[in-house]
C-alpha positions in Angstrom: 57.7 176.6 128.2 58.5 180.5 128.1 56.1 182.7 126.5 56.1 183.2 122.9 55.9 187.1 123.8 59.0 187.2 125.7 61.1 185.6 123.0 59.5 188.3 120.7 61.1 190.9 123.1 64.1 189.5 124.1 65.3 189.1 119.6 64.1 192.4 119.4 66.5 193.3 121.6 69.2 191.4 120.2 68.4 193.0 116.8 67.8 196.4 117.9 64.6 196.6 116.2 62.7 198.3 119.4 59.5 199.9 118.4 58.5 203.0 119.8 56.0 201.9 122.2 54.8 198.2 123.6 51.0 197.5 125.0 51.3 194.3 127.4 48.0 192.6 127.0 47.3 189.9 130.3 45.0 188.9 132.7 47.4 189.9 135.4 48.7 193.4 136.0 51.4 192.4 138.7 53.1 190.0 136.1 52.3 192.3 132.7 54.7 194.9 135.6 56.7 192.4 136.3 57.5 191.6 133.1 57.5 195.3 131.8 60.1 195.6 134.9 62.2 192.6 133.3 62.4 193.8 129.7 63.8 197.6 130.9 66.4 195.5 132.5 67.1 193.5 129.8 67.5 197.0 127.4 70.0 197.6 130.6 68.0 200.4 131.7 69.6 202.2 135.3 67.0 202.5 137.9 67.2 206.4 137.6 66.2 205.7 133.8 62.7 203.7 134.8 59.7 205.9 135.0 56.6 203.6 136.6 53.3 205.2 136.4 50.0 203.8 137.9 46.8 204.8 138.8 47.0 205.9 142.6 43.2 205.7 143.1 40.8 205.4 140.7 42.2 206.2 137.3 45.3 207.8 135.8 45.3 211.6 135.3 47.0 214.4 133.6 49.0 215.3 136.0 50.8 212.0 136.2 51.2 211.6 132.4 52.4 215.2 132.2 55.6 213.6 134.5 56.3 212.3 131.1 57.4 215.4 129.5 59.6 215.9 132.3 61.0 212.3 132.1 62.2 212.7 128.8 63.1 216.2 128.1 66.7 214.8 128.4 67.3 211.4 126.7 68.4 208.6 128.3 71.1 209.6 131.1 72.9 206.4 132.3 72.1 204.1 129.9 70.9 203.6 126.4 67.3 203.7 126.7 65.1 205.1 128.7 61.6 203.4 129.5 58.3 204.7 130.4 56.4 201.9 131.9 52.2 202.7 132.3 50.7 200.3 134.4 47.2 199.5 133.6 47.0 202.5 130.4 43.3 201.4 130.5 42.6 203.5 133.5 43.8 206.9 132.4 41.2 209.7 131.9 40.0 210.7 128.7 42.1 213.8 129.3 44.9 212.1 130.6 44.8 209.5 127.3 44.6 212.4 124.6 47.6 214.1 126.2 49.2 211.2 126.3 48.7 210.5 122.9 50.7 214.0 121.5 53.7 212.7 123.3 53.1 208.9 121.6 53.0 210.8 118.1 56.3 212.3 118.2 58.6 209.9 119.3 61.7 210.1 120.7 65.2 208.5 120.1 66.0 205.8 122.8 62.6 206.5 124.2 60.2 203.4 124.8 56.8 203.2 126.3 55.2 200.1 127.4 51.8 199.9 128.3 50.2 197.6 130.2 46.6 196.2 130.7 44.3 193.5 131.3 40.9 195.2 130.0 42.5 196.1 126.1 39.2 197.6 124.9 39.1 200.2 127.4 42.8 201.6 125.7 42.1 204.5 123.6 42.1 203.0 119.8 44.4 205.7 118.5 46.9 204.9 121.7 47.1 201.5 121.0 47.5 201.4 116.9 50.2 202.9 117.5 51.9 200.0 120.3 53.3 196.5 119.1 50.6 194.4 121.1 52.4 191.7 122.7 50.0 189.2 124.7 51.2 187.4 128.0 50.0 184.6 129.3 50.6 181.2 131.4 49.6 178.9 128.9 52.0 176.3 127.4 52.7 177.1 123.9 51.4 174.0 122.2 53.8 173.5 118.8 51.5 171.9 116.4 52.0 170.8 113.1 50.4 173.9 111.0 53.5 176.2 112.8 56.5 173.4 112.0 55.0 173.3 108.4 54.9 176.9 107.6 58.5 177.5 109.6 59.7 174.8 107.0 58.2 176.6 104.1 60.2 179.5 105.0 63.4 177.8 106.0 63.1 176.9 101.9 60.8 179.2 100.7 63.0 179.6 97.3 61.5 176.0 96.6 58.1 177.8 96.6 55.7 178.5 93.6 54.0 182.0 93.5 50.8 180.4 93.4 52.0 178.3 96.8 53.1 181.1 98.5 49.9 183.7 98.1 47.9 180.3 99.0 50.0 180.1 102.5 49.5 183.7 103.0 45.9 183.5 102.2 45.4 180.4 104.8 47.4 182.2 107.2 45.9 185.5 107.3 42.0 183.3 107.6 43.4 182.0 110.4 41.3 183.4 114.1 44.6 183.1 116.0 47.0 184.9 112.9 48.9 187.2 115.8 50.0 183.8 118.0 50.7 181.6 114.8 52.6 184.2 113.8 54.8 185.0 116.9 54.9 180.7 117.1 56.6 180.3 113.6 59.4 183.7 114.1 59.8 181.3 117.3 60.6 178.5 115.4 62.2 180.6 113.0 64.9 181.9 115.4 64.9 178.6 117.2 66.3 176.5 113.7 68.6 179.0 112.7 70.1 180.9 115.5 69.4 184.4 114.7 72.1 184.2 112.3 74.0 186.9 109.9 72.5 187.9 106.8 69.8 186.4 105.1 68.7 184.3 108.1 68.3 187.7 110.4 66.9 189.6 107.0 63.8 186.9 106.8 63.1 187.0 110.7 62.8 190.6 110.5 60.6 190.3 107.6 58.3 187.5 109.8 58.4 190.6 112.5 57.6 193.3 110.5 54.4 191.7 109.2 53.4 191.0 112.8 54.0 194.7 113.6 51.8 195.7 110.3 49.2 192.7 111.5 49.2 194.3 115.0 48.9 197.9 113.6 45.7 196.9 112.3 46.6 196.5 108.7 45.8 194.2 106.0 46.5 191.0 107.1 46.9 189.8 103.7 48.8 192.2 102.1 50.9 192.3 104.6 51.3 188.4 104.8 52.2 188.8 100.6 54.6 191.0 101.7 56.2 189.3 103.6 56.1 185.8 101.8 57.3 187.7 98.5 59.6 189.9 100.6 61.3 186.3 102.1 61.5 185.0 98.6 63.3 187.8 96.6 66.1 187.1 99.9 66.4 183.6 99.4 67.0 184.1 95.8 69.8 186.7 96.0 
């Protein structure tokens, strides 16, 4: 079965809701680089609008990061997006990390950064917090009863009482695999609805936004409460 993270990327491309930066996390750097380049192709980027930076030795230095400023200076030339991939973001020196952080803090239209790492803890925290994290793995995604049940509740959320919604939110926020569960719910929801227009698409966006909030180290409970309440409001109108 295809990795859930790939499904999230395809959904983002289809909806046009592309964040400023992604952090691809996994166990194999070559696979992560392939995923990054594949997503660039999904966004219809020509080869001249794709820049890949990676260590030529033991680290990525500031001179290599400075290439980014020149690359993004005039925006996309041959396609809608310019994509900058930093393969092995954990290898950036402190000086390089601080220089890149300044670029990341001033997002530009139609410029997407994809950082990859096999050592997430080594990526500067302030950089990681500004990226939407996606985890890639080779394990089969297992459909469980909890994910199916929660997906059905969201599909019929107008039938849920406020107390049941808050209870579901509290239960999900305590799950140690919260991001995985929410990714799976988003995938199942898209499968069942076909990402149709109107309320169905709005609901998918609410789930996606909750996931982004959690990945940015926000308050899990508040993000999920807001998601459920917004889903209920959208279903009732």
